[in-house]
C-alpha positions in Angstrom: -8.9 -19.1 -12.1 -9.8 -22.7 -12.8 -6.1 -23.5 -13.2 -5.3 -21.9 -9.8 -8.1 -23.8 -8.2 -6.8 -27.1 -9.7 -3.2 -26.4 -8.5 -4.3 -25.6 -5.0 -6.7 -28.6 -4.9 -3.8 -30.8 -6.1 -1.5 -29.5 -3.4 -4.0 -29.9 -0.7 -5.0 -33.5 -1.7 -1.3 -34.4 -2.1 -0.6 -33.2 1.4 -3.7 -35.1 2.7 -2.5 -38.3 1.0 1.0 -37.9 2.5 -0.4 -37.3 6.0 -2.2 -40.7 6.1 -4.8 -39.5 8.6 -2.6 -37.2 10.7 -3.7 -33.7 9.8 -1.7 -31.8 12.5 0.4 -30.3 9.6 -2.7 -28.4 8.4 -2.9 -26.6 11.7 0.7 -25.6 11.5 0.3 -24.3 7.9 -2.9 -22.4 8.9 -1.1 -20.9 11.9 1.8 -19.7 9.7 -0.6 -18.2 7.2 -2.6 -16.4 9.9 0.7 -15.1 11.4 1.8 -13.7 8.1 -1.7 -12.2 7.5 -1.6 -10.6 10.9 1.8 -9.0 10.2 0.5 -7.7 6.9 -2.6 -6.3 8.5 -0.6 -4.5 11.2 1.7 -3.0 8.5 -1.4 -1.8 6.6 -2.9 -0.3 9.8 0.3 1.6 10.4 -0.2 3.4 7.1 -3.8 4.3 8.2 -3.4 6.3 11.4 -7.2 6.9 11.8 -8.0 3.2 11.6 -5.2 2.4 14.0 -6.5 4.9 16.5 -10.0 3.5 16.2 -8.6 -0.1 16.7 -6.7 1.0 19.8 -9.9 2.6 21.3 -12.0 -0.5 20.6 -9.3 -2.7 22.2 -9.3 -0.5 25.3 -13.1 -0.7 25.6 -13.0 -4.5 25.1 -10.3 -4.8 27.7 -12.1 -2.6 30.2 -15.4 -4.5 29.7 -13.7 -7.8 30.1 -12.0 -6.6 33.3 -15.3 -5.4 34.8 -17.0 -8.6 33.8 -14.4 -10.7 35.6 -14.6 -8.5 38.7 -18.4 -8.9 38.8 -18.1 -12.7 38.6 -15.8 -12.8 41.7 
């Protein structure tokens, strides 16, 4: 575990030194990692139909509550 930490720290610090203060690349890397994680999460949810159903119901409730809140503001 210590070796993995050292390698990751070396990579991050090397990237930071190469950027010379412009860290917009970190945002792009993080966005790519989050995109891949989202795809893997969706693939896992498709193997768990009960969790997928619960997630769909929660999404509908959130969308309905958001729509009602916007309507009350106007």
